[in-house]
DSSP file (Angstrom, degrees, kcal/mol; ACC not computed):
  #  RESIDUE AA STRUCTURE BP1 BP2  ACC     N-H-->O    O-->H-N    N-H-->O    O-->H-N    TCO  KAPPA ALPHA  PHI   PSI    X-CA   Y-CA   Z-CA
    1    1 A M              0   0    0      0, 0.0     2,-0.2     0, 0.0     0, 0.0   0.000 360.0 360.0 360.0 133.6  172.8  120.2  130.9
    2    2 A D        -     0   0    0      1,-0.1     2,-0.1     3,-0.0     0, 0.0  -0.496 360.0-114.3 -86.9 149.5  169.1  119.5  130.9
    3    3 A A        -     0   0    0     -2,-0.2    -1,-0.1     1,-0.1     0, 0.0  -0.424  37.5 -99.7 -73.7 146.8  167.1  119.0  127.8
    4    4 A A        -     0   0    0     -2,-0.1    -1,-0.1     1,-0.1     0, 0.0  -0.397  44.4-101.8 -57.2 142.9  164.3  121.5  126.9
    5    5 A P        -     0   0    0      0, 0.0    -1,-0.1     0, 0.0    -3,-0.0  -0.407  47.6 -94.8 -66.8 145.5  160.8  120.4  127.8
    6    6 A P        -     0   0    0      0, 0.0     3,-0.1     0, 0.0    -3,-0.0  -0.271  45.2 -99.8 -65.1 156.8  158.8  119.2  124.8
    7    7 A P        -     0   0    0      0, 0.0     3,-0.1     0, 0.0    -3,-0.0  -0.325  49.9 -87.1 -74.0 157.4  156.7  121.7  123.2
    8    8 A P        -     0   0    0      0, 0.0     0, 0.0     0, 0.0     0, 0.0  -0.320  51.0 -94.6 -63.1 150.5  153.0  121.5  124.1
    9    9 A S        -     0   0    0      1,-0.1     4,-0.1     2,-0.1     0, 0.0  -0.328  22.3-143.4 -63.9 139.6  150.7  119.2  122.1
   10   10 A A  S    S+     0   0    0     -3,-0.1     2,-0.6     2,-0.1    39,-0.2   0.661  84.3  77.0 -72.2 -16.3  149.0  120.9  119.2
   11   11 A V  S    S-     0   0    0     37,-0.1    -2,-0.1     2,-0.0    37,-0.1  -0.857  87.9-123.9 -98.4 123.5  145.9  118.8  119.9
   12   12 A H    >   -     0   0    0     -2,-0.6     3,-1.8    35,-0.2    -2,-0.1  -0.346  19.1-125.1 -60.7 138.2  143.7  119.7  122.7
   13   13 A A  T 3  S+     0   0    0      1,-0.3     4,-0.3     2,-0.1    -1,-0.1   0.734 110.7  51.7 -60.5 -18.7  143.3  116.8  125.3
   14   14 A C  T 3> S+     0   0    0      1,-0.2     4,-2.5     2,-0.1    -1,-0.3   0.386  77.5 104.3 -98.8   6.0  139.5  117.1  124.9
   15   15 A A  H <> S+     0   0    0     -3,-1.8     4,-2.2     1,-0.2     5,-0.2   0.903  79.0  51.4 -52.6 -50.1  139.4  116.9  121.1
   16   16 A P  H  > S+     0   0    0      0, 0.0     4,-2.3     0, 0.0    -1,-0.2   0.936 111.0  50.6 -55.3 -47.5  138.2  113.3  121.0
   17   17 A D  H  > S+     0   0    0     -4,-0.3     4,-2.2     1,-0.2    -2,-0.2   0.885 108.2  51.6 -58.3 -42.6  135.4  114.4  123.4
   18   18 A A  H  X S+     0   0    0     -4,-2.5     4,-2.0     1,-0.2    -1,-0.2   0.945 108.4  50.3 -67.5 -40.5  134.4  117.3  121.2
   19   19 A I  H  X S+     0   0    0     -4,-2.2     4,-1.6     2,-0.2    -2,-0.2   0.893 113.4  46.7 -57.9 -42.6  134.1  115.1  118.1
   20   20 A K  H  X S+     0   0    0     -4,-2.3     4,-1.7     1,-0.2    -1,-0.2   0.839 113.6  46.2 -71.8 -27.9  131.9  112.6  119.9
   21   21 A R  H  X S+     0   0    0     -4,-2.2     4,-2.6    -5,-0.2    -2,-0.2   0.717 105.6  62.7 -85.1 -20.4  129.8  115.3  121.4
   22   22 A G  H  X S+     0   0    0     -4,-2.0     4,-2.6    -5,-0.2     5,-0.2   0.917 105.7  45.8 -58.9 -47.9  129.6  116.9  117.9
   23   23 A R  H  X S+     0   0    0     -4,-1.6     4,-2.4     2,-0.2     5,-0.3   0.995 115.1  47.6 -66.7 -56.2  127.8  113.7  116.4
   24   24 A T  H  X S+     0   0    0     -4,-1.7     4,-2.6     1,-0.2     5,-0.2   0.908 113.4  47.4 -51.3 -52.9  125.5  113.6  119.4
   25   25 A L  H  X S+     0   0    0     -4,-2.6     4,-2.8     1,-0.2    -1,-0.2   0.923 112.4  47.7 -47.1 -55.8  124.6  117.3  119.2
   26   26 A L  H  X S+     0   0    0     -4,-2.6     4,-2.5     1,-0.2     5,-0.3   0.842 111.2  52.1 -65.4 -34.2  124.0  117.3  115.5
   27   27 A N  H  X S+     0   0    0     -4,-2.4     4,-2.9    -5,-0.2     6,-0.5   0.951 113.0  44.2 -62.9 -47.2  121.8  114.3  115.8
   28   28 A L  H  X S+     0   0    0     -4,-2.6     4,-1.3    -5,-0.3     5,-0.4   0.899 114.5  49.6 -61.7 -42.5  119.8  115.9  118.6
   29   29 A H  H  < S+     0   0    0     -4,-2.8    -1,-0.2    -5,-0.2    -2,-0.2   0.924 119.1  37.0 -62.9 -44.1  119.6  119.2  116.6
   30   30 A F  H  < S+     0   0    0     -4,-2.5    -2,-0.2    -5,-0.2    -3,-0.2   0.928 125.2  36.5 -78.2 -45.2  118.4  117.5  113.3
   31   31 A N  H >< S-     0   0    0     -4,-2.9     3,-1.9    -5,-0.3    -1,-0.2   0.505  94.7-134.4 -92.7  -4.3  116.2  114.8  114.7
   32   32 A D  T 3<  -     0   0    0     -4,-1.3    -3,-0.2     1,-0.3    -4,-0.2   0.797  68.4 -63.6  55.7  31.7  114.8  116.9  117.5
   33   33 A G  T 3  S+     0   0    0     -6,-0.5    -1,-0.3    -5,-0.4    -5,-0.1   0.621 101.7 136.6  71.2  10.5  115.4  113.7  119.8
   34   34 A Q    <   -     0   0    0     -3,-1.9    -1,-0.2    -6,-0.1     2,-0.1  -0.747  52.2-129.6 -87.7 137.0  113.0  111.6  117.9
   35   35 A P        +     0   0    0      0, 0.0     2,-0.3     0, 0.0    -1,-0.0  -0.381  61.5  79.8 -77.2 163.5  113.9  108.0  117.0
   36   36 A G  S    S-     0   0    0     -2,-0.1     2,-1.6     2,-0.0    -5,-0.0  -0.913  86.5  -4.4 137.7-160.6  113.5  106.9  113.5
   37   37 A D        -     0   0    0     -2,-0.3     0, 0.0     1,-0.0     0, 0.0  -0.492  68.6-166.4 -70.1  92.0  115.2  107.2  110.0
   38   38 A A        -     0   0    0     -2,-1.6     3,-0.1     1,-0.1   -11,-0.0  -0.581  16.4-120.9 -79.8 139.3  118.1  109.4  110.9
   39   39 A P        -     0   0    0      0, 0.0     2,-0.4     0, 0.0    -1,-0.1  -0.166  40.7 -82.1 -68.0 168.8  120.1  111.0  108.1
   40   40 A R        -     0   0    0      2,-0.0    32,-0.7     1,-0.0     2,-0.5  -0.624  46.0-160.6 -76.7 128.1  123.8  110.4  107.7
   41   41 A V  E     -A   71   0A   0     -2,-0.4     2,-0.4    30,-0.1    30,-0.2  -0.969   5.5-166.2-113.6 129.4  125.6  112.7  110.0
   42   42 A D  E     -A   70   0A   0     28,-1.8    28,-2.9    -2,-0.5     2,-0.5  -0.961   1.5-167.4-115.8 134.1  129.4  113.4  109.1
   43   43 A I  E     -A   69   0A   0     -2,-0.4    26,-0.2    26,-0.2   -24,-0.0  -0.978  24.7-117.8-126.6 133.4  131.8  115.1  111.6
   44   44 A E        -     0   0    0     24,-2.7    24,-0.1    -2,-0.5    26,-0.0  -0.309  14.6-141.1 -56.2 139.4  135.3  116.4  110.7
   45   45 A D  S    S+     0   0    0     22,-0.1     2,-0.5     2,-0.0    -1,-0.1   0.375  78.0  90.4 -89.2  10.3  138.0  114.6  112.5
   46   46 A T        -     0   0    0     22,-0.1     2,-0.5   -27,-0.0    22,-0.4  -0.902  60.5-161.9-103.3 133.7  139.9  118.0  113.0
   47   47 A V        -     0   0    0     -2,-0.5     2,-0.5    20,-0.1   -35,-0.2  -0.966   7.6-147.3-114.7 126.2  139.2  120.0  116.0
   48   48 A K  E     -B   66   0A   0     18,-2.1    18,-2.8    -2,-0.5     2,-0.7  -0.813   9.7-144.0 -92.6 120.5  140.2  123.8  116.0
   49   49 A T  E     -B   65   0A   0     -2,-0.5    16,-0.2    16,-0.2     2,-0.1  -0.809  23.2-169.6 -84.9 116.5  141.3  125.3  119.4
   50   50 A L  E     -B   64   0A   0     14,-2.5    14,-0.6    -2,-0.7     3,-0.1  -0.327  35.4 -67.5 -90.7 178.0  140.1  128.9  119.7
   51   51 A A  E     -     0   0A   0     12,-0.1    -1,-0.2    -2,-0.1     2,-0.1  -0.412  58.9-104.3 -66.6 145.5  140.9  131.5  122.3
   52   52 A P  E     -     0   0A   0      0, 0.0     2,-0.3     0, 0.0    11,-0.2  -0.390  33.7-141.6 -68.7 151.2  139.7  130.8  125.6
   53   53 A V  E     -B   62   0A   0      9,-2.0     9,-2.8    -2,-0.1     2,-0.1  -0.810  21.8-104.3-107.0 155.0  136.5  132.8  127.0
   54   54 A K  E     -B   61   0A   0     -2,-0.3     7,-0.2     7,-0.2     2,-0.1  -0.445  38.5-109.6 -73.9 147.3  135.9  134.1  130.3
   55   55 A A        -     0   0    0      5,-2.4    -1,-0.1    -2,-0.1     3,-0.1  -0.407  23.1-119.9 -69.8 152.2  133.4  132.2  132.6
   56   56 A L  S    S+     0   0    0      1,-0.1     2,-0.4    -2,-0.1    -1,-0.1   0.803  99.0  28.7 -68.6 -28.5  130.1  133.9  133.2
   57   57 A K  S    S+     0   0    0      0, 0.0     3,-0.4     0, 0.0    -1,-0.1  -0.991 111.7   8.6-131.6 144.1  131.0  133.8  137.0
   58   58 A G  S    S-     0   0    0     -2,-0.4    -3,-0.0     1,-0.2    -4,-0.0  -0.433  96.5 -68.2  87.1-162.1  134.2  133.9  138.9
   59   59 A K  S    S+     0   0    0     -2,-0.1    -1,-0.2    -5,-0.1    -3,-0.0   0.385  91.7 117.6-113.4   0.5  137.6  134.5  137.4
   60   60 A G        -     0   0    0     -3,-0.4    -5,-2.4    -6,-0.1     2,-0.3  -0.026  48.8-147.8 -61.3 165.6  137.8  131.2  135.4
   61   61 A R  E     -B   54   0A   0     -7,-0.2    23,-1.0    23,-0.1     2,-0.4  -0.915   6.4-136.7-133.0 163.2  138.2  130.7  131.7
   62   62 A F  E     -BC  53  83A   0     -9,-2.8    -9,-2.0    -2,-0.3     2,-0.3  -0.958  16.1-127.5-123.7 138.4  136.9  128.0  129.2
   63   63 A D  E     - C   0  82A   0     19,-3.0    19,-2.6    -2,-0.4     2,-0.5  -0.635  25.2-144.6 -76.1 141.7  138.8  126.4  126.4
   64   64 A V  E     -BC  50  81A   0    -14,-0.6   -14,-2.5    -2,-0.3     2,-0.4  -0.973  15.7-173.7-119.0 125.9  136.8  126.6  123.1
   65   65 A L  E     -BC  49  80A   0     15,-2.5    15,-2.8    -2,-0.5     2,-0.4  -0.983  11.3-151.9-122.4 127.3  137.0  123.7  120.6
   66   66 A E  E     -BC  48  79A   0    -18,-2.8   -18,-2.1    -2,-0.4     2,-0.3  -0.852  14.5-179.0-105.6 134.9  135.4  124.1  117.3
   67   67 A V  E     - C   0  78A   0     11,-2.7    11,-2.5    -2,-0.4     2,-0.5  -0.935  15.4-145.2-127.6 143.1  134.0  121.0  115.3
   68   68 A W  E     + C   0  77A   0    -22,-0.4   -24,-2.7    -2,-0.3     2,-0.3  -0.963  19.8 179.9-117.2 129.1  132.3  121.0  111.9
   69   69 A G  E     -AC  43  76A   0      7,-3.3     7,-2.8    -2,-0.5     2,-0.4  -0.865  11.5-149.8-126.6 165.0  129.5  118.6  110.9
   70   70 A Y  E     -AC  42  75A   0    -28,-2.9   -28,-1.8    -2,-0.3     2,-0.4  -0.984  13.2-177.7-131.5 139.6  127.3  117.9  107.9
   71   71 A I  E >  S-AC  41  74A   0      3,-2.0     3,-2.8    -2,-0.4     2,-0.2  -0.965  74.8 -43.9-131.3 120.0  123.9  116.6  107.3
   72   72 A Y  T 3  S-     0   0    0    -32,-0.7   -30,-0.1    -2,-0.4     0, 0.0  -0.451 125.2 -25.1  61.7-124.5  123.1  116.2  103.5
   73   73 A K  T 3  S+     0   0    0     -2,-0.2     2,-0.3    -3,-0.1    -1,-0.3   0.388 115.7 108.7 -99.1   0.9  124.4  119.4  101.9
   74   74 A A  E <   -C   71   0A   0     -3,-2.8    -3,-2.0    24,-0.0     2,-0.4  -0.602  54.2-153.6 -90.3 144.9  124.1  121.5  105.2
   75   75 A E  E     -C   70   0A   0     24,-0.4    24,-2.7    -2,-0.3     2,-0.4  -0.881   9.9-168.2-110.0 136.6  127.2  122.6  107.1
   76   76 A Y  E     -CD  69  98A   0     -7,-2.8    -7,-3.3    -2,-0.4     2,-0.5  -0.992  12.1-149.1-135.3 136.3  127.1  123.2  111.0
   77   77 A R  E     -CD  68  97A   0     20,-3.0    20,-1.8    -2,-0.4     2,-0.4  -0.899  17.8-169.5 -99.5 127.0  129.7  124.8  113.2
   78   78 A M  E     -CD  67  96A   0    -11,-2.5   -11,-2.7    -2,-0.5     2,-0.4  -0.990   6.0-167.4-123.2 122.6  129.7  123.5  116.7
   79   79 A R  E     -CD  66  95A   0     16,-2.0    16,-1.5    -2,-0.4     2,-0.4  -0.930   3.7-165.0-114.7 129.1  131.7  125.1  119.6
   80   80 A F  E     -CD  65  94A   0    -15,-2.8   -15,-2.5    -2,-0.4     2,-0.5  -0.941   7.9-149.9-117.0 136.4  132.2  123.3  122.9
   81   81 A L  E     -CD  64  93A   0     12,-2.9    11,-3.8    -2,-0.4    12,-1.2  -0.908  16.0-172.8-108.2 123.0  133.4  125.1  126.0
   82   82 A Y  E     -CD  63  91A   0    -19,-2.6   -19,-3.0    -2,-0.5     9,-0.2  -0.950  27.1-109.4-124.0 137.9  135.4  123.1  128.5
   83   83 A A  E     -C   62   0A   0      7,-2.5     2,-1.9    -2,-0.4     7,-0.4  -0.332  32.1-116.7 -55.2 139.8  136.6  124.0  132.0
   84   84 A Q        +     0   0    0    -23,-1.0    -1,-0.1     5,-0.1   -23,-0.1  -0.591  63.7 143.0 -86.8  77.8  140.3  124.6  132.3
   85   85 A I    >   -     0   0    0     -2,-1.9     3,-1.0     3,-0.4     5,-0.1  -0.984  55.8-112.4-115.2 120.2  140.8  121.7  134.7
   86   86 A P  T 3  S+     0   0    0      0, 0.0     3,-0.1     0, 0.0    -2,-0.0  -0.192  95.3   2.9 -49.7 134.5  144.0  119.6  134.4
   87   87 A D  T 3  S+     0   0    0      1,-0.2     2,-0.3     2,-0.0     0, 0.0   0.819 112.5  96.4  55.6  40.5  143.3  116.1  133.2
   88   88 A A    <   -     0   0    0     -3,-1.0     2,-0.6    -5,-0.1    -3,-0.4  -0.983  60.6-149.3-157.4 141.3  139.7  116.5  132.8
   89   89 A C        +     0   0    0     -2,-0.3     2,-0.8    -5,-0.1    -5,-0.1  -0.754  27.1 171.5-118.7  86.2  137.2  117.2  130.1
   90   90 A V        -     0   0    0     -2,-0.6    -7,-2.5    -7,-0.4     2,-0.2  -0.839  24.3-145.5-100.0 104.6  134.4  119.0  131.9
   91   91 A L  E     +D   82   0A   0     -2,-0.8    -9,-0.2    -9,-0.2     3,-0.1  -0.517  25.3 169.8 -74.8 129.9  131.9  120.3  129.2
   92   92 A M  E     -     0   0A   0    -11,-3.8     2,-0.3     1,-0.4   -10,-0.2   0.471  62.3  -3.7-120.2  -8.0  130.4  123.7  130.4
   93   93 A G  E     -D   81   0A   0    -12,-1.2   -12,-2.9     2,-0.0    -1,-0.4  -0.954  52.9-164.6-177.7 156.5  128.7  124.8  127.3
   94   94 A Q  E     -D   80   0A   0     -2,-0.3     2,-0.3   -14,-0.2   -14,-0.2  -0.981   2.9-171.4-150.0 159.8  127.9  124.1  123.6
   95   95 A E  E     -D   79   0A   0    -16,-1.5   -16,-2.0    -2,-0.3     2,-0.4  -0.982   3.7-164.2-150.5 145.4  126.6  125.9  120.6
   96   96 A I  E     +D   78   0A   0     -2,-0.3     2,-0.3   -18,-0.2   -18,-0.2  -0.983   9.8 178.4-132.5 143.2  125.5  124.8  117.0
   97   97 A L  E     -D   77   0A   0    -20,-1.8   -20,-3.0    -2,-0.4     2,-0.3  -0.965  27.0-126.1-151.5 126.3  125.0  127.0  114.1
   98   98 A E  E     -D   76   0A   0     -2,-0.3     2,-1.2   -22,-0.2   -22,-0.3  -0.549  21.2-134.4 -69.9 130.1  124.1  126.3  110.5
   99   99 A A        +     0   0    0    -24,-2.7   -24,-0.4    -2,-0.3     2,-0.3  -0.731  62.4 114.4 -84.1  81.4  126.5  127.8  108.0
  100  100 A S        -     0   0    0     -2,-1.2   -26,-0.0   -26,-0.1    -2,-0.0  -0.945  69.6-116.6-152.5 162.1  123.9  129.3  105.6
  101  101 A D        -     0   0    0     -2,-0.3    -2,-0.1     1,-0.1     0, 0.0  -0.899  25.2-173.6 -99.4  97.9  122.5  132.5  104.2
  102  102 A P              0   0    0      0, 0.0    -1,-0.1     0, 0.0     0, 0.0   0.505 360.0 360.0 -73.7   3.1  118.9  132.6  105.3
  103  103 A Y              0   0    0     -3,-0.0    -2,-0.0     0, 0.0     0, 0.0   0.363 360.0 360.0-113.9 360.0  118.2  135.7  103.2
């Protein structure tokens, strides 16, 4: 009798890449790409895998990974879209949004 295959990993293979890119994106967003005294940027070490989204062209889909980051007291939600290519982390898009009430 064959053993059942192991359950799929709860952690997406591109999670470490999303954390690394989250730090880079938050630094770019806040510092506007300018060198100098950069504030402390904190990135959570947990990555949430969201439902895949359809690619803009073709029939493909993108995996969506969500990472949260912080500068001072501000919170930022970042989402990274990865092509569904086995054994590869091909970034196809990204977004950053401050979690605040502007009104």
